[in-house]
BAMI-227480 format. One record per residue (C-alpha): residue number from 1; chain; residue in three letters; x, y, z. Coordinates in nm, 3 decimals, padded with zeros to 5 digits, always signed. Layout:
REM residues N
REC i ch aa X Y Z
REC NUM A ALA X Y Z
...
REM end
This chain:
REM residues 339
REC i ch aa X Y Z
REC 1 A MET -03.404 -13.892 +01.839
REC 2 A LYS -03.625 -13.818 +01.536
REC 3 A LEU -03.869 -13.624 +01.752
REC 4 A LEU -03.580 -13.433 +01.910
REC 5 A LEU -03.446 -13.334 +01.567
REC 6 A GLN -03.795 -13.221 +01.461
REC 7 A GLU -03.833 -13.012 +01.778
REC 8 A ILE -03.492 -12.851 +01.729
REC 9 A HIS -03.575 -12.782 +01.364
REC 10 A ASP -03.909 -12.617 +01.442
REC 11 A LYS -03.768 -12.419 +01.733
REC 12 A ALA -03.468 -12.295 +01.532
REC 13 A LYS -03.691 -12.190 +01.239
REC 14 A ASN -03.909 -11.980 +01.466
REC 15 A GLU -03.612 -11.819 +01.637
REC 16 A VAL -03.447 -11.735 +01.302
REC 17 A LYS -03.775 -11.585 +01.183
REC 18 A ASP -03.796 -11.356 +01.486
REC 19 A VAL -03.435 -11.230 +01.467
REC 20 A PHE -03.383 -10.864 +01.369
REC 21 A GLU -03.015 -10.817 +01.454
REC 22 A LEU -02.711 -10.971 +01.283
REC 23 A LYS -02.548 -11.030 +01.620
REC 24 A ASN -02.844 -11.236 +01.742
REC 25 A LEU -02.847 -11.432 +01.417
REC 26 A LYS -02.482 -11.513 +01.469
REC 27 A ASP -02.560 -11.638 +01.818
REC 28 A LEU -02.828 -11.869 +01.676
REC 29 A ARG -02.584 -12.010 +01.422
REC 30 A VAL -02.344 -12.094 +01.703
REC 31 A LYS -02.627 -12.236 +01.916
REC 32 A TYR -02.744 -12.485 +01.655
REC 33 A LEU -02.462 -12.529 +01.405
REC 34 A GLY -02.145 -12.441 +01.599
REC 35 A LYS -01.886 -12.689 +01.720
REC 36 A LYS -02.089 -12.739 +02.037
REC 37 A GLY -02.428 -12.669 +01.872
REC 38 A GLU -02.733 -12.888 +01.922
REC 39 A ILE -02.733 -13.036 +01.570
REC 40 A THR -02.358 -13.091 +01.582
REC 41 A GLN -02.386 -13.275 +01.913
REC 42 A ILE -02.651 -13.509 +01.774
REC 43 A LEU -02.425 -13.595 +01.481
REC 44 A LYS -02.135 -13.657 +01.717
REC 45 A ASN -02.346 -13.891 +01.934
REC 46 A LEU -02.478 -14.110 +01.653
REC 47 A ASN -02.264 -14.394 +01.787
REC 48 A THR -02.507 -14.417 +02.078
REC 49 A VAL -02.795 -14.495 +01.843
REC 50 A GLY -02.868 -14.847 +01.732
REC 51 A SER -02.695 -14.951 +01.411
REC 52 A ASP -03.027 -15.005 +01.235
REC 53 A GLU -03.149 -14.647 +01.310
REC 54 A ARG -02.816 -14.472 +01.272
REC 55 A PRO -02.829 -14.414 +00.888
REC 56 A GLU -03.180 -14.268 +00.902
REC 57 A ILE -03.107 -14.046 +01.203
REC 58 A GLY -02.786 -13.925 +01.038
REC 59 A LYS -02.973 -13.845 +00.718
REC 60 A ILE -03.244 -13.651 +00.900
REC 61 A ALA -02.983 -13.460 +01.106
REC 62 A ASN -02.794 -13.358 +00.790
REC 63 A ILE -03.120 -13.245 +00.626
REC 64 A VAL -03.207 -13.036 +00.932
REC 65 A ARG -02.856 -12.885 +00.943
REC 66 A SER -02.866 -12.803 +00.570
REC 67 A ASP -03.211 -12.647 +00.602
REC 68 A LEU -03.103 -12.433 +00.898
REC 69 A GLU -02.788 -12.319 +00.716
REC 70 A SER -03.003 -12.205 +00.423
REC 71 A LEU -03.253 -12.029 +00.651
REC 72 A ILE -02.979 -11.850 +00.841
REC 73 A ALA -02.798 -11.746 +00.519
REC 74 A GLN -03.125 -11.613 +00.373
REC 75 A LYS -03.205 -11.424 +00.693
REC 76 A GLU -02.853 -11.282 +00.701
REC 77 A LYS -02.892 -11.145 +00.348
REC 78 A GLU -03.229 -10.991 +00.440
REC 79 A LEU -03.081 -10.816 +00.744
REC 80 A GLU -02.776 -10.692 +00.549
REC 81 A ASP -03.000 -10.557 +00.272
REC 82 A LYS -03.214 -10.385 +00.533
REC 83 A ILE -02.909 -10.226 +00.697
REC 84 A LEU -02.780 -10.108 +00.358
REC 85 A THR -03.118 -09.960 +00.266
REC 86 A GLU -03.143 -09.774 +00.595
REC 87 A ARG -02.790 -09.645 +00.554
REC 88 A LEU -02.856 -09.524 +00.200
REC 89 A GLU -03.168 -09.348 +00.320
REC 90 A SER -02.995 -09.182 +00.615
REC 91 A GLU -02.687 -09.077 +00.416
REC 92 A ARG -02.870 -08.957 +00.108
REC 93 A ILE -02.752 -08.621 -00.021
REC 94 A ASP -02.999 -08.368 -00.149
REC 95 A VAL -02.822 -08.237 -00.457
REC 96 A THR -03.080 -07.960 -00.489
REC 97 A ILE -02.955 -07.788 -00.174
REC 98 A LYS -02.745 -07.485 -00.256
REC 99 A ASN -02.378 -07.558 -00.194
REC 100 A LYS -02.178 -07.349 +00.046
REC 101 A ARG -01.913 -07.139 -00.118
REC 102 A VAL -01.581 -07.323 -00.094
REC 103 A LYS -01.277 -07.102 -00.070
REC 104 A PRO -01.007 -07.213 -00.316
REC 105 A ALA -00.674 -07.322 -00.173
REC 106 A ASN -00.377 -07.086 -00.176
REC 107 A LEU -00.028 -07.160 -00.299
REC 108 A HIS +00.231 -07.173 -00.021
REC 109 A PRO +00.455 -06.863 -00.023
REC 110 A LEU +00.756 -07.088 -00.090
REC 111 A THR +00.586 -07.222 -00.402
REC 112 A ILE +00.491 -06.873 -00.514
REC 113 A VAL +00.846 -06.741 -00.485
REC 114 A THR +01.009 -07.052 -00.633
REC 115 A ARG +00.794 -07.021 -00.945
REC 116 A GLU +00.866 -06.649 -00.963
REC 117 A LEU +01.242 -06.710 -00.947
REC 118 A GLU +01.220 -06.988 -01.202
REC 119 A ASP +01.039 -06.753 -01.441
REC 120 A ILE +01.313 -06.491 -01.400
REC 121 A PHE +01.594 -06.736 -01.473
REC 122 A LEU +01.405 -06.905 -01.756
REC 123 A GLY +01.376 -06.560 -01.911
REC 124 A MET +01.755 -06.529 -01.884
REC 125 A GLY +01.807 -06.855 -02.076
REC 126 A PHE +01.851 -07.098 -01.786
REC 127 A GLU +01.708 -07.450 -01.771
REC 128 A ILE +01.572 -07.622 -01.457
REC 129 A ALA +01.758 -07.929 -01.330
REC 130 A SER +01.664 -08.157 -01.039
REC 131 A GLY +01.823 -08.436 -00.837
REC 132 A PRO +01.764 -08.663 -00.533
REC 133 A GLU +01.747 -08.528 -00.179
REC 134 A ILE +01.924 -08.841 -00.053
REC 135 A GLU +02.275 -08.813 -00.203
REC 136 A THR +02.608 -08.988 -00.210
REC 137 A VAL +02.883 -08.837 +00.001
REC 138 A TYR +03.092 -08.811 -00.314
REC 139 A ASN +02.840 -08.596 -00.502
REC 140 A ASN +02.758 -08.388 -00.196
REC 141 A PHE +03.118 -08.329 -00.081
REC 142 A ASP +03.412 -08.493 -00.261
REC 143 A ALA +03.324 -08.391 -00.616
REC 144 A LEU +03.274 -08.034 -00.489
REC 145 A ASN +03.636 -08.013 -00.373
REC 146 A THR +03.533 -08.051 -00.008
REC 147 A PRO +03.792 -08.276 +00.160
REC 148 A LEU +03.721 -08.525 +00.435
REC 149 A ASN +03.842 -08.290 +00.711
REC 150 A HIS +03.619 -08.000 +00.599
REC 151 A PRO +03.391 -07.869 +00.881
REC 152 A SER +03.074 -07.916 +00.676
REC 153 A ARG +03.133 -08.291 +00.683
REC 154 A ASP +03.120 -08.306 +01.061
REC 155 A LEU +02.852 -08.533 +01.205
REC 156 A GLU +02.714 -08.236 +01.399
REC 157 A ASP +02.654 -08.042 +01.077
REC 158 A THR +02.523 -08.309 +00.842
REC 159 A PHE +02.252 -08.576 +00.855
REC 160 A TYR +02.427 -08.900 +00.759
REC 161 A ILE +02.229 -09.212 +00.670
REC 162 A ASN +02.550 -09.416 +00.658
REC 163 A ASN +02.915 -09.350 +00.573
REC 164 A ASN +02.836 -09.309 +00.203
REC 165 A ILE +02.486 -09.160 +00.201
REC 166 A VAL +02.364 -08.824 +00.336
REC 167 A LEU +02.066 -08.595 +00.318
REC 168 A ARG +02.199 -08.338 +00.076
REC 169 A THR +02.327 -08.022 +00.242
REC 170 A GLN +02.304 -07.820 -00.079
REC 171 A THR +02.164 -07.854 -00.428
REC 172 A SER +02.520 -07.827 -00.561
REC 173 A SER +02.505 -08.205 -00.600
REC 174 A VAL +02.263 -08.142 -00.888
REC 175 A GLN +02.534 -07.934 -01.055
REC 176 A ILE +02.774 -08.230 -01.029
REC 177 A ARG +02.518 -08.462 -01.187
REC 178 A THR +02.446 -08.207 -01.461
REC 179 A MET +02.813 -08.156 -01.551
REC 180 A ARG +02.865 -08.530 -01.572
REC 181 A ASP +02.561 -08.589 -01.791
REC 182 A LYS +02.583 -08.285 -02.015
REC 183 A LYS +02.866 -08.124 -02.208
REC 184 A PRO +02.917 -07.744 -02.205
REC 185 A PRO +02.763 -07.500 -02.266
REC 186 A ILE +02.563 -07.550 -01.945
REC 187 A LYS +02.320 -07.299 -01.799
REC 188 A VAL +02.092 -07.442 -01.527
REC 189 A ILE +01.923 -07.364 -01.197
REC 190 A SER +01.837 -07.630 -00.938
REC 191 A PRO +01.572 -07.543 -00.677
REC 192 A GLY +01.503 -07.792 -00.398
REC 193 A ARG +01.493 -07.891 -00.033
REC 194 A VAL +01.815 -07.938 +00.165
REC 195 A TYR +01.911 -08.041 +00.519
REC 196 A ARG +02.161 -07.916 +00.778
REC 197 A SER +02.180 -07.955 +01.153
REC 198 A ASP +02.092 -07.593 +01.238
REC 199 A ASP +01.919 -07.465 +01.549
REC 200 A VAL +01.569 -07.332 +01.484
REC 201 A ASP +01.535 -06.955 +01.516
REC 202 A ALA +01.393 -06.661 +01.324
REC 203 A THR +01.629 -06.714 +01.028
REC 204 A HIS +01.746 -07.079 +01.054
REC 205 A SER +01.592 -07.426 +01.019
REC 206 A PRO +01.735 -07.780 +00.982
REC 207 A VAL +01.515 -07.821 +00.673
REC 208 A PHE +01.513 -07.537 +00.424
REC 209 A HIS +01.512 -07.463 +00.053
REC 210 A GLN +01.777 -07.352 -00.191
REC 211 A LEU +01.804 -07.242 -00.549
REC 212 A GLU +02.145 -07.279 -00.711
REC 213 A GLY +02.264 -07.185 -01.053
REC 214 A LEU +02.549 -07.301 -01.277
REC 215 A VAL +02.694 -07.166 -01.598
REC 216 A VAL +02.982 -07.341 -01.777
REC 217 A ASP +03.117 -07.227 -02.112
REC 218 A LYS +03.425 -07.080 -02.271
REC 219 A ASP +03.556 -06.745 -02.138
REC 220 A ILE +03.319 -06.717 -01.840
REC 221 A SER +03.442 -06.453 -01.592
REC 222 A MET +03.350 -06.284 -01.265
REC 223 A SER +03.190 -05.999 -01.456
REC 224 A ASP +02.940 -06.245 -01.609
REC 225 A LEU +02.852 -06.365 -01.260
REC 226 A LYS +02.812 -06.011 -01.123
REC 227 A TRP +02.589 -05.902 -01.413
REC 228 A THR +02.371 -06.213 -01.380
REC 229 A LEU +02.316 -06.171 -01.007
REC 230 A GLU +02.257 -05.796 -01.019
REC 231 A THR +02.006 -05.844 -01.301
REC 232 A PHE +01.828 -06.115 -01.106
REC 233 A ILE +01.818 -05.927 -00.772
REC 234 A LYS +01.692 -05.601 -00.923
REC 235 A LYS +01.433 -05.793 -01.125
REC 236 A LEU +01.313 -05.957 -00.804
REC 237 A TYR +01.331 -05.669 -00.557
REC 238 A GLY +01.331 -05.357 -00.772
REC 239 A GLN +01.593 -05.113 -00.888
REC 240 A ASP +01.623 -04.942 -00.546
REC 241 A ILE +01.754 -05.249 -00.363
REC 242 A LYS +02.103 -05.214 -00.217
REC 243 A ILE +02.345 -05.497 -00.305
REC 244 A ARG +02.674 -05.576 -00.137
REC 245 A PHE +02.943 -05.819 -00.260
REC 246 A ARG +03.185 -05.947 +00.006
REC 247 A PRO +03.492 -06.167 -00.046
REC 248 A HIS +03.441 -06.513 +00.098
REC 249 A TYR +03.567 -06.869 +00.081
REC 250 A PHE +03.391 -07.173 -00.066
REC 251 A PRO +03.588 -07.489 -00.150
REC 252 A PHE +03.403 -07.533 -00.480
REC 253 A THR +03.455 -07.180 -00.616
REC 254 A GLU +03.759 -06.956 -00.658
REC 255 A PRO +03.733 -06.659 -00.623
REC 256 A SER +03.422 -06.660 -00.406
REC 257 A ALA +03.185 -06.396 -00.272
REC 258 A GLU +02.880 -06.354 -00.055
REC 259 A ILE +02.604 -06.122 -00.171
REC 260 A ASP +02.390 -05.925 +00.074
REC 261 A ILE +02.082 -05.712 +00.027
REC 262 A SER +01.956 -05.432 +00.248
REC 263 A CYS +01.740 -05.559 +00.536
REC 264 A PHE +01.372 -05.571 +00.443
REC 265 A VAL +01.257 -05.516 +00.804
REC 266 A CYS +01.465 -05.218 +00.919
REC 267 A GLY +01.574 -05.081 +00.580
REC 268 A GLY +01.941 -05.095 +00.678
REC 269 A LYS +01.920 -04.947 +01.028
REC 270 A GLY +01.981 -05.277 +01.212
REC 271 A CYS +01.734 -05.512 +01.383
REC 272 A ARG +01.705 -05.867 +01.522
REC 273 A VAL +01.642 -06.013 +01.175
REC 274 A CYS +01.963 -05.871 +01.024
REC 275 A LYS +02.135 -05.900 +01.366
REC 276 A GLY +02.210 -05.529 +01.368
REC 277 A GLU +02.406 -05.526 +01.041
REC 278 A GLY +02.149 -05.363 +00.816
REC 279 A PHE +02.210 -05.627 +00.547
REC 280 A ILE +02.095 -05.988 +00.506
REC 281 A GLU +02.300 -06.248 +00.322
REC 282 A ILE +02.097 -06.414 +00.045
REC 283 A LEU +02.360 -06.550 -00.193
REC 284 A GLY +02.690 -06.726 -00.212
REC 285 A ALA +02.869 -06.732 -00.546
REC 286 A GLY +03.198 -06.757 -00.731
REC 287 A LEU +03.381 -06.902 -01.029
REC 288 A VAL +03.372 -07.281 -01.042
REC 289 A HIS +03.692 -07.428 -00.898
REC 290 A PRO +03.907 -07.606 -01.162
REC 291 A ASN +03.912 -07.919 -00.946
REC 292 A VAL +03.531 -07.938 -00.960
REC 293 A LEU +03.541 -07.917 -01.340
REC 294 A LYS +03.805 -08.192 -01.351
REC 295 A ASN +03.598 -08.414 -01.122
REC 296 A CYS +03.313 -08.389 -01.372
REC 297 A GLY +03.528 -08.459 -01.678
REC 298 A ILE +03.542 -08.098 -01.801
REC 299 A ASP +03.878 -07.951 -01.907
REC 300 A PRO +03.940 -07.630 -01.704
REC 301 A GLU +04.196 -07.519 -01.964
REC 302 A ILE +03.912 -07.488 -02.217
REC 303 A TYR +03.606 -07.414 -02.006
REC 304 A SER +03.528 -07.198 -01.704
REC 305 A GLY +03.209 -07.123 -01.519
REC 306 A PHE +03.034 -06.962 -01.228
REC 307 A ALA +02.794 -07.093 -00.966
REC 308 A PHE +02.565 -06.934 -00.711
REC 309 A GLY +02.329 -07.052 -00.440
REC 310 A MET +02.062 -06.880 -00.235
REC 311 A GLY +01.826 -06.969 +00.049
REC 312 A LEU +01.474 -06.958 -00.089
REC 313 A ASP +01.328 -06.919 +00.259
REC 314 A ARG +01.505 -06.586 +00.309
REC 315 A ILE +01.398 -06.474 -00.036
REC 316 A VAL +01.039 -06.549 +00.067
REC 317 A MET +01.084 -06.350 +00.389
REC 318 A ARG +01.207 -06.050 +00.194
REC 319 A ARG +00.938 -06.089 -00.071
REC 320 A PHE +00.646 -06.089 +00.177
REC 321 A ASN +00.806 -05.897 +00.469
REC 322 A ILE +00.796 -06.201 +00.698
REC 323 A ASP +01.011 -06.153 +01.007
REC 324 A ASP +01.025 -06.514 +01.132
REC 325 A LEU +01.126 -06.816 +00.921
REC 326 A ARG +00.930 -07.052 +01.146
REC 327 A LEU +00.601 -06.914 +01.015
REC 328 A LEU +00.667 -07.091 +00.684
REC 329 A TYR +00.660 -07.432 +00.855
REC 330 A ASP +00.392 -07.389 +01.124
REC 331 A ASN +00.103 -07.479 +00.888
REC 332 A ASP -00.111 -07.207 +01.046
REC 333 A ILE -00.402 -07.142 +00.810
REC 334 A ARG -00.437 -06.789 +00.944
REC 335 A PHE -00.087 -06.712 +00.818
REC 336 A LEU -00.097 -06.911 +00.493
REC 337 A SER -00.436 -06.772 +00.383
REC 338 A GLN -00.277 -06.428 +00.344
REC 339 A PHE -00.096 -06.532 +00.027
REM end
């Protein structure tokens, strides 16, 4: 048994010495020190050795096992160091090589226009307010004077998470939060992403962007709203832009209006973008409904206000003469690099 242990020891040492791959070294560890390894089997079969030799054989076997474990661990470190050195050599970067010119990234057209609009309204004395995209049904509908049977609350129009939580369909919920947290005078805009179950086409998407505004103070009238919007639109598009106000209905404003601008593709002649009308709707607006003010703890006998909301995506289309909304979401570098 002693001679066998010595033979195994010498053989294992030579094999470890000649190993140049970690995989082969692992195989040697299993061969000699694994559960069914040669050294392990000798230790398991000590009961077959005479009782007078057993302690000495066991001691020698443990010494051999310990020595092989050390040799294998040392060899493993040598191989790992060698692999690391080779990798560092092969992956070394020559910092003296002239770098290729890297083209700087462009801002997305939505970001460009959002910042431009924010600058216009900040110059008119507005503040920027924000809120969550996942909203309560109350903030998104009830507080805005939109009753349970209103069409916009239909499951086919709105993305519900559960009966009380929705993906916001408008940034008007930010106005509700602002009126609850802040006392008049209030003058804010709230840009952000919103969600509605729309079919995808040249001018519609289930995910799009809005910018809404809210002003609440004493003696606010429709003339204040009209002046604000006309000033904003002409500042954005130029003095020659044609603007059209049309009576409309929104549950959260009374009276209400929709605001159109002349089509940026056909110039008012009629095309597929404006659907032959010559105008494109960009804004909805009106005086804040008294019920909305009450829901936010504001006395409508003392205060009044106006609100407006616009689709940022359509503003972007007009700003850069883009004729298909889907281009803004395709992530095509050939399109985005133009801005």
